C-alpha positions in Angstrom: -13.7 -0.2 -12.4 -17.4 -1.1 -12.4 -16.7 -4.1 -14.7 -14.5 -5.7 -12.1 -16.0 -8.3 -9.7 -17.0 -7.0 -6.2 -14.1 -8.7 -4.4 -11.5 -7.1 -6.8 -13.0 -3.6 -6.3 -13.0 -4.3 -2.5 -9.3 -5.2 -2.6 -8.4 -2.3 -4.8 -10.0 0.2 -2.5 -8.4 -1.5 0.6 -5.0 -1.3 -1.0 -5.4 2.3 -2.0 -6.6 3.3 1.5 -3.6 1.4 3.0 -1.2 3.1 0.6 -2.5 6.6 1.4 -3.3 6.2 5.1 -0.4 3.9 6.0 -2.2 1.6 8.5 -4.5 -1.4 8.6 -7.8 -0.6 6.9 -11.1 -2.5 6.8 -13.5 -1.7 4.0 -17.1 -1.8 5.4 -19.1 -0.9 2.4 -18.5 -0.3 -1.3 -21.0 1.1 -3.8 -20.2 1.6 -7.5 -21.0 5.1 -8.7 -21.0 4.9 -12.5 -18.2 3.4 -14.6 -15.1 4.9 -12.9 -16.0 5.6 -9.3 -16.8 3.8 -6.0 -17.7 5.2 -2.6 -18.3 3.7 0.8 -17.2 3.4 4.4 -14.0 2.1 6.0 -12.4 1.8 9.4 -8.8 2.8 9.8 -6.9 3.4 13.1 -10.0 3.9 15.2 -11.6 6.2 12.7 -14.7 5.6 10.5 -14.1 7.3 7.2 -16.2 7.8 4.1 -14.2 7.5 0.8 -14.6 8.1 -2.9 -12.2 6.5 -5.3 -12.1 7.8 -8.8 -10.3 5.2 -10.9 -9.8 7.4 -14.0 -7.7 9.9 -12.0 -6.5 7.4 -9.3 -7.8 9.9 -6.8 -8.9 8.8 -3.3 -10.8 11.3 -1.2 -11.6 10.5 2.4 -13.6 12.3 5.1 -13.6 11.3 8.8 -17.0 10.6 10.1 -16.3 9.3 13.6 -13.4 8.7 15.9 -13.5 5.6 18.1 -11.9 6.4 21.5 -10.5 3.9 24.0 -11.0 5.0 27.6 -9.5 3.0 30.4 -10.8 2.9 34.0 -8.3 3.0 36.8 
């Protein structure tokens, strides 16, 4: 995965997050970790997540970091 251009890795991560989480996802950061792994931050459905994608095993791990809440004043 590390040999791919940045925009291809970005799109690959976005598509995998979309496939696993099932909603619109925006990749905020992407950092290669060796030859087969990338990690970073993403926003999905009002949540900020950290993720690690291992290309060799096609495994995506996510961890919620922060939930964005919408409060309405009445």
